[in-house]
MARGU-87556 format. One line per 3 residues: their letters; for each residue x, y, z of C-alpha. Coordinates in steps of 0.25 Angstrom, whole numbers, plus 5000, padded with zeros to 4 digits. Example, Ala and Ser with C-alpha at 12.3 -4.5 7.8 and 13.67 -1.06 7.14 Angstrom:
% residues 2
AS = 5049/4982/5031  5055/4996/5029;
//
This chain:
% residues 416
XXX = 4949/5142/4971  4961/5137/4979  4975/5141/4975;
XXX = 4979/5126/4977  4968/5119/4969  4961/5124/4956;
XXX = 4947/5119/4952  4940/5118/4939  4928/5111/4934;
XXX = 4922/5107/4921  4908/5102/4917  4905/5091/4907;
XXX = 4896/5100/4899  4895/5115/4900  4880/5115/4896;
XXX = 4869/5108/4902  4854/5107/4897  4844/5115/4905;
XXX = 4837/5101/4908  4849/5098/4916  4860/5087/4915;
XXX = 4860/5073/4923  4875/5071/4922  4886/5082/4921;
XXX = 4900/5080/4925  4908/5091/4932  4923/5090/4932;
XXX = 4930/5096/4944  4945/5098/4944  4954/5103/4955;
XXX = 4969/5105/4953  4979/5108/4963  4990/5119/4961;
XXX = 5005/5116/4961  5012/5118/4975  5026/5122/4978;
XXX = 5034/5112/4987  5036/5123/4997  5021/5125/4999;
XXX = 5018/5110/5001  5011/5106/5014  5018/5096/5023;
XXX = 5014/5081/5023  5008/5073/5035  5010/5059/5029;
XXX = 5007/5045/5033  5012/5033/5024  5004/5021/5027;
XXX = 5011/5008/5022  5006/4994/5021  5017/4984/5027;
XXX = 5008/4972/5026  5015/4959/5021  5011/4961/5006;
XXX = 5020/4974/5006  5032/4965/5007  5043/4968/4997;
XXX = 5042/4978/4987  5029/4985/4991  5035/4988/5005;
XXX = 5049/4992/4999  5043/5002/4989  5034/5007/5000;
XXX = 5046/5010/5009  5053/5017/4997  5040/5026/4995;
XXX = 5039/5029/5010  5053/5033/5011  5051/5042/4998;
XXX = 5040/5049/5006  5049/5051/5017  5060/5057/5008;
XXX = 5050/5067/5002  5044/5073/5014  5050/5083/5023;
XXX = 5051/5088/5037  5038/5096/5035  5030/5083/5032;
XXX = 5025/5072/5042  5026/5057/5039  5022/5045/5046;
XXX = 5021/5030/5041  5012/5019/5044  5014/5004/5041;
XXX = 5003/4994/5042  5001/4979/5041  4992/4972/5051;
XXX = 4997/4983/5060  4999/4998/5059  5012/5005/5063;
XXX = 5016/5020/5061  5030/5018/5056  5034/5032/5060;
XXX = 5025/5043/5066  5022/5056/5058  5034/5065/5058;
XXX = 5041/5075/5050  5049/5069/5039  5063/5073/5043;
XXX = 5071/5060/5048  5069/5053/5034  5079/5043/5035;
XXX = 5073/5038/5048  5059/5037/5042  5064/5029/5030;
XXX = 5072/5019/5039  5058/5017/5046  5051/5015/5033;
XXX = 5062/5005/5028  5059/4996/5040  5045/4993/5036;
XXX = 5042/4978/5035  5029/4971/5030  5020/4962/5038;
XXX = 5006/4958/5041  4993/4962/5035  4986/4975/5030;
XXX = 4979/4985/5040  4978/4996/5030  4967/5003/5038;
XXX = 4977/5004/5050  4988/5010/5042  4979/5020/5036;
XXX = 4973/5024/5049  4986/5025/5056  4992/5034/5044;
XXX = 4980/5043/5045  4981/5045/5060  4996/5047/5059;
XXX = 4993/5059/5049  4982/5065/5056  4988/5065/5070;
XXX = 4999/5075/5066  4996/5089/5071  4999/5096/5058;
XXX = 4992/5106/5049  4993/5109/5034  4999/5095/5031;
XXX = 4995/5086/5020  4990/5073/5028  4992/5060/5020;
XXX = 4992/5045/5022  4998/5037/5011  4994/5022/5012;
XXX = 5000/5011/5004  4996/4996/5004  4997/4984/4996;
XXX = 4986/4976/5003  4972/4974/5007  4968/4979/5021;
XXX = 4966/4967/5029  4967/4972/5043  4961/4984/5051;
XXX = 4950/4991/5044  4947/4985/5030  4933/4990/5026;
XXX = 4935/4999/5015  4923/5008/5019  4928/5009/5033;
XXX = 4942/5013/5028  4936/5023/5019  4929/5030/5031;
XXX = 4941/5030/5039  4949/5036/5028  4939/5047/5026;
XXX = 4940/5050/5041  4955/5052/5041  4954/5060/5028;
XXX = 4944/5069/5034  4954/5071/5046  4965/5075/5036;
XXX = 4972/5063/5031  4973/5060/5016  4975/5045/5012;
XXX = 4982/5040/4999  4983/5025/4997  4992/5017/4989;
XXX = 4990/5002/4985  5000/4993/4979  5000/4979/4973;
XXX = 4988/4971/4969  4984/4968/4984  4979/4981/4990;
XXX = 4964/4985/4990  4963/4996/4980  4948/4999/4984;
XXX = 4952/5002/4998  4965/5010/4995  4957/5019/4985;
XXX = 4946/5021/4996  4955/5025/5006  4962/5035/4997;
XXX = 4949/5041/4992  4944/5042/5006  4957/5048/5011;
XXX = 4957/5058/4999  4971/5053/4994  4975/5044/4982;
XXX = 4975/5030/4979  4986/5024/4972  4988/5010/4966;
XXX = 5002/5006/4965  5003/4994/4955  5018/4992/4957;
XXX = 5025/4993/4971  5037/5000/4964  5028/5012/4962;
XXX = 5025/5014/4977  5036/5025/4978  5031/5032/4966;
XXX = 5017/5033/4971  5022/5038/4985  5030/5048/4978;
XXX = 5018/5053/4969  5009/5054/4982  5020/5061/4990;
XXX = 5022/5071/4978  5007/5074/4980  5008/5076/4995;
XXX = 5019/5085/4993  5011/5094/4984  4997/5095/4991;
XXX = 4991/5108/4989  4977/5107/4994  4970/5098/5004;
XXX = 4956/5094/5008  4951/5098/4994  4936/5097/4995;
XXX = 4925/5100/4984  4910/5102/4987  4901/5101/4975;
XXX = 4888/5109/4978  4878/5107/4966  4868/5117/4963;
XXX = 4853/5114/4965  4848/5102/4957  4863/5098/4953;
XXX = 4867/5084/4958  4881/5078/4959  4879/5064/4954;
XXX = 4893/5060/4956  4908/5064/4960  4917/5055/4953;
XXX = 4931/5052/4958  4930/5057/4972  4920/5054/4984;
XXX = 4910/5065/4986  4902/5067/4999  4888/5073/4999;
XXX = 4887/5087/5006  4874/5095/5009  4875/5102/4995;
XXX = 4884/5093/4986  4896/5084/4987  4910/5086/4993;
XXX = 4922/5079/4988  4936/5079/4995  4948/5079/4986;
XXX = 4959/5078/4996  4972/5084/4994  4977/5091/4981;
XXX = 4992/5089/4976  4999/5100/4968  4993/5100/4953;
XXX = 4984/5088/4957  4970/5088/4950  4958/5081/4955;
XXX = 4945/5080/4947  4931/5077/4951  4920/5073/4941;
XXX = 4906/5077/4946  4893/5071/4939  4881/5081/4941;
XXX = 4867/5082/4937  4862/5096/4933  4848/5100/4934;
XXX = 4840/5108/4924  4843/5123/4923  4840/5136/4916;
XXX = 4849/5140/4904  4862/5146/4908  4873/5144/4918;
XXX = 4870/5137/4932  4879/5133/4943  4878/5118/4946;
XXX = 4888/5116/4957  4898/5123/4966  4911/5116/4969;
XXX = 4916/5120/4982  4931/5117/4986  4939/5117/4999;
XXX = 4954/5114/5001  4966/5117/5010  4977/5123/5002;
XXX = 4990/5118/5008  4998/5127/4999  4993/5139/5008;
XXX = 4995/5134/5022  4982/5125/5021  4973/5136/5017;
XXX = 4958/5132/5016  4952/5136/5002  4939/5134/4996;
XXX = 4932/5137/4983  4918/5136/4976  4917/5134/4961;
XXX = 4904/5134/4954  4900/5125/4942  4890/5129/4932;
XXX = 4883/5124/4920  4876/5130/4908  4862/5126/4906;
XXX = 4857/5127/4891  4847/5122/4881  4857/5124/4870;
XXX = 4859/5111/4863  4872/5115/4857  4878/5119/4870;
XXX = 4872/5106/4876  4879/5097/4866  4893/5104/4868;
XXX = 4904/5094/4871  4907/5090/4885  4920/5094/4893;
XXX = 4930/5084/4888  4938/5084/4901  4925/5081/4909;
XXX = 4922/5070/4900  4935/5064/4901  4935/5064/4916;
XXX = 4921/5058/4916  4926/5047/4907  4938/5044/4916;
XXX = 4929/5044/4928  4919/5034/4921  4931/5026/4917;
XXX = 4935/5024/4932  4920/5021/4935  4921/5010/4924;
XXX = 4934/5005/4930  4927/5003/4944  4915/4996/4937;
XXX = 4925/4987/4930  4933/4984/4943  4920/4979/4949;
XXX = 4917/4970/4937  4931/4964/4938  4930/4962/4953;
XXX = 4917/4954/4950  4924/4946/4939  4917/4952/4927;
XXX = 4930/4955/4919  4924/4956/4906  4913/4966/4910;
XXX = 4923/4974/4917  4933/4974/4905  4921/4978/4896;
XXX = 4918/4990/4905  4932/4995/4904  4933/4993/4889;
XXX = 4921/5001/4887  4926/5012/4896  4939/5012/4888;
XXX = 4932/5013/4875  4924/5025/4880  4936/5032/4886;
XXX = 4944/5030/4872  4932/5036/4865  4932/5048/4874;
XXX = 4947/5049/4873  4947/5050/4858  4935/5059/4858;
XXX = 4942/5069/4868  4956/5066/4863  4960/5064/4877;
XXX = 4973/5056/4880  4970/5054/4895  4957/5045/4891;
XXX = 4965/5038/4881  4975/5034/4891  4965/5030/4901;
XXX = 4958/5021/4891  4971/5015/4886  4976/5011/4900;
XXX = 4963/5004/4903  4963/4997/4890  4977/4992/4893;
XXX = 4973/4987/4907  4961/4979/4900  4970/4973/4889;
XXX = 4976/4962/4897  4966/4962/4908  4968/4953/4921;
XXX = 4960/4957/4933  4970/4956/4944  4971/4963/4957;
XXX = 4982/4972/4950  4972/4975/4939  4961/4979/4948;
XXX = 4970/4988/4955  4975/4995/4942  4961/4997/4937;
XXX = 4956/5002/4951  4968/5012/4951  4963/5016/4937;
XXX = 4949/5018/4942  4954/5027/4954  4963/5035/4945;
XXX = 4952/5038/4935  4941/5041/4945  4950/5051/4951;
XXX = 4953/5056/4936  4968/5056/4939  4977/5056/4927;
XX = 4985/5043/4924  5000/5044/4929;
//
């Protein structure tokens, strides 16, 4: 396995019947190592900022503050450019080493709001500015922040997804940040997922600098890039679903691109498989192949292959052994995210009672599992959701809060 990323797996059940099993969950976890500041890779960054009319006042002022914070934290080994957009798109300053910081911050201070929202134009310009730089071994990142709905340029969500995927394949990772109750959360999440970055919902404009700081802290500690897993099931084994990340079918299985890994970051994948009948004894059901670029060792390519095996048995005592509690917990959290998604659809259709009943049922099941496992994380998850439903008013703000919960749970990220 790579020196920068460690890999573990756990099956929901250690034993399967010789008659096979229609549904078996496999939890894969990848954890990045720590990194020393002296070993960090330089950053090639584009900050893409919405300057449309709705950003007037506090939103723009906090964005300026956050952008100047980024300038202060970067060094002369890093490259930074900045793009602003409304109905038009402008590169505020070209990609350059972050040396003349006072000049860059003065330029940022001069940004003023105007016009409508050509989000696609800003995104494309930011990606082009990053990819046009003749640099190797850099962490390429585009940070996009908007508080509005894309109403100029390319507005079709599927088309923007394809464009983002193309830029990501070329080497740009995109993180999106949505602020206030007006932005399109479905669009910004789609761009972040297709760009292998992160989607943030910023519920208060005052939090913008903190979110920028959190993302920049990650960028300053990237240990691996282009992390990709390929799941190759054995003959007769089928992969029913990959939960939390988009999977692409390959000749022998499925491929999942996980993007960059920050120091100490953990990403988990939940795989649902169907296992065919087999003879008693241990049998390999899948091989997990991984590849990545270790940027702590001069962008060194690394790869690994990890076998996953089950034990077939007819022994009823073994078959009735308890399931793995950690896998069960992650299955529950993921199913909670799926339930949230269903409830959001019902709320959007005006069926508030059915949506609330669905969520209350999910809360009850999560509480039961939390008590059974003695798991504090599940208790907190259920308590937070119960609090949101206690005085329920389905506004644009509420929808964004529930959508952010769904996104976090589907990625199985711990609550901050």
